[in-house]
C-alpha positions, 0 to 999 in steps of 0.5 A, a space after each residue: 221365527 224357528 221355535 214357533 213354527 216347530 211349536 206350529 208343527 208339534 200342535 196336535 191341531 196343526 193338520 185338521 183332524 178331516 184331512 186326507 193327503 191326495 192321493 195318486 192314480 198315476 204317475 203321470 198328471 194328465 189323463 192318457 186322451 190329453 197326452 195322446 192329443 198332445 202328441 199328436 200335435 206335437 207330431 205335426 206340428 214337428 212333421 208339417 210345421 217345424 221340418 216344413 223342408 223336409 215335407 216340401 222336399 219329399 212332395 218335390 221328389 216325389 213330383 220329379 218321380 211321377 213325372 220323369 216316370 211316367 214320360 218314360 213310357 209316355 208311347 206306352 201302347 196295346 201291343 206286346 211292348 206296351 203289356 211289359 211297359 204297364 207292368 214296368 210301371 206298375 212296379 216300379 210306382 210300388 217300389 217307389 213309393 218306399 222312398 217316402 218312408 227311407 226320408 222320415 227314419 233319421 227323422 225319428 230316430 233323431 226325436 227318439 232322443 227326445 222321447 226317451 227323456 220325456 218318458 222317463 220323465 212321466 209325462 206321457 206313455 209311450 203309447 200315446 207317442 207311438 200313435 201320435 208317430 203313426 196318425 202324423 204319417 198319414 197326411 204326408 203318404 196320402 199327399 206324396 199318393 197324390 202328388 206321384 200318381 196323378 202325373 205316373 197314371 195319367 200321362 202314359 195312360 196307363 188305362 186308355 179307357 180311362 176309367 175313374 175307378 181304377 184311377 182311384 184303386 191305384 192311388 188307394 194301393 199307392 196310399 196303403 203301401 206307402 203306409 206299410 213303408 213307411 211304418 216299417 221305416 218307423 219300427 226300425 227307427 226305435 227298435 234299432 240301436 242307431 241311425 246306422 244299423 236302421 239304414 243298413 237292415 233297411 236297405 238290405 229289406 227294401 232289394 229283398 222285398 222288392 226281388 221277391 214282389 212277383 215282377 223279378 223273378 215270377 212266382 213260378 220261377 222262384 226256387 221252393 226253398 224261397 217261395 215263403 219269402 213271396 208270400 209274405 212280401 207287402 210289395 206283391 200285395 200291391 203290385 198284385 193288385 193293380 196290375 189286375 185292375 189294370 189290364 183287366 178288360 184289355 185286349 192286345 195285338 202284336 205289331 207286325 215285328 212281334 208276331 211269334 212264328 210257329 212251324 206247322 206242318 212244314 209252314 210258319 204261322 204267325 202266332 200273336 203271344 199276349 191278346 188277353 189278360 187272362 195271358 198276362 196273370 197265368 204267365 206271371 202267377 197273379 191271382 185274379 179272384 184275390 184283387 181285394 184280398 189283397 189289398 183288405 187282408 194283406 196290405 191291412 193286415 201289414 199294415 196292422 202288424 207293423 204298425 203294432 211293431 211300432 207300438 210295441 218298440 216304443 213300449 219295451 225297446 230303450 236305448 239310452 246309456 244308463 
């Protein structure tokens, strides 16, 4: 049998004259569109199927925070205390949006080893994986935004005119800043060597973002050398438009014990410190004309930058033993 096979191979007519060997133009067996489609399916199945318990508790935690914060500020009014309470509610709401990204970081780190193995074996391009990772986070960000904003906005009657457009604007900004912070967490998960370092870096970054958002320290009181951090802080560009959107058109008053006594010609004249939103904007260093610039140019820009960093990390960075 072996001699017959050898003879057949040595036969010059064994290979047809019109035969041409297959030509491969790529190391991957399927097109990029198929790779992307299958990665998207798997990312959605992983996030909302296999890890549905995590998704459920993400939503449950978000609901708890929304109800908790809403009930804390349930007596919010239009007096001087109400001015500070409204700003506080908005600031803490924007801050809470980052918790969703924190929850995703360990899961992305766990899946990273599988991604390294499959990418090394030529299963799909890193770009397909990175895009699917970013797309799978969008429904999560939208779901948690709706679950949080509904109680946090309506329980304390944040906007007493009940203008639904203002509610939708708050919801949109919360959703967008959630995407920004999720992308930041995914970037750290792909770029850092291990989960411990990623959590450490994220744990340093987020308090700094909170500190320089313009609420704890107004822009006018930030020392000159650190002012640059205020201008590159995505939380600043989320807090500012929501405050502008919520306060614009409101009128404030003073309770009897909230007037400031100003001595004039030997007589104390009662003065109400804040009666219009413009006074709030000036005191907080907010720019009324930047409402849509903050949302479109800056928040949208930060999302594009962090998404680009996620893609770059997936394509260029490998933390695996060789």
